[in-house]
matplotlib code that plots the C-alpha trace (Angstrom):
import matplotlib.pyplot as plt

x = [4.9, 4.1, 1.1, -0.6, -0.2, -1.5, -4.6, -5.2, -5.1, -7.5, -9.8, -9.7, -10.5, -13.4, -14.7, -14.5, -16.6, -19.2, -19.5, -20.0, -23.0, -24.3, -23.9, -24.4, -23.9, -27.2, -26.7, -24.8, -23.9, -23.2, -24.9, -21.9, -21.9, -25.1, -23.1, -22.2, -18.4, -17.6, -15.4, -13.3, -12.8, -12.0, -9.5, -7.8, -7.6, -6.3, -3.5, -2.6, -2.4, -0.2, 2.2, 2.4, 3.0, 5.7, 7.5, 7.4, 8.6, 11.4, 12.7, 12.2, 13.4, 15.0, 17.3, 20.5, 22.8, 25.7, 28.3, 26.4, 29.3, 31.7]
y = [-11.8, -14.7, -16.8, -15.7, -12.0, -12.5, -14.4, -11.7, -8.9, -10.8, -11.3, -7.6, -6.7, -9.1, -8.0, -4.3, -5.2, -7.1, -4.2, -1.9, -3.8, -4.1, -0.4, 1.5, 5.3, 6.8, 10.3, 10.2, 13.5, 12.2, 9.4, 7.1, 7.1, 5.1, 2.1, -0.2, -0.5, 2.3, 4.2, 1.1, 0.1, 3.6, 4.0, 0.6, 1.3, 4.9, 3.6, 0.9, 3.6, 5.8, 2.9, 1.9, 5.5, 6.0, 2.9, 3.9, 7.4, 6.1, 3.7, 6.2, 9.5, 9.1, 6.0, 6.4, 3.8, 2.5, 4.2, 7.5, 9.5, 7.2]
z = [11.1, 13.3, 12.7, 15.9, 15.1, 11.6, 12.9, 15.5, 12.8, 10.6, 13.6, 14.4, 10.7, 10.6, 13.9, 12.8, 9.7, 11.7, 14.2, 11.3, 10.3, 13.9, 14.6, 11.4, 11.1, 12.4, 11.1, 7.7, 6.3, 2.8, 0.7, 0.7, 4.5, 4.4, 3.1, 6.0, 6.8, 4.2, 6.7, 7.5, 3.9, 2.8, 5.6, 4.8, 1.1, 1.8, 4.0, 1.5, -1.2, 0.9, 1.6, -2.0, -3.1, -0.4, -1.5, -5.2, -4.3, -2.2, -4.9, -7.7, -6.3, -2.9, -3.1, -5.1, -6.6, -4.5, -6.8, -6.9, -5.6, -7.3]

ax = plt.figure().add_subplot(projection="3d")
ax.plot(x, y, z, "-o")
ax.set_aspect("equal")
plt.show()
C-alpha cells in the first residue's frame, strides 16, 4: 500500500469513530448498542476474524504440497 492510501484509510477510520460519537444511535434495541462506535468496532473486528480464519483454513486444509501428486 502506498503511504497516501494508508493515510487515507486511517483518516476514514478516525472520521467514522468521531461521527459515531457525534451521531449516536438514538433508538438502540440492545444494551450494547448504547456504546458509541460499537457497530464500527464490531464490524472491523468481525472482518479481521473472518480474514484470519480464511487464511488459516487455506493454509491448513486447502493448499497442498508441491509434490502432492508426485
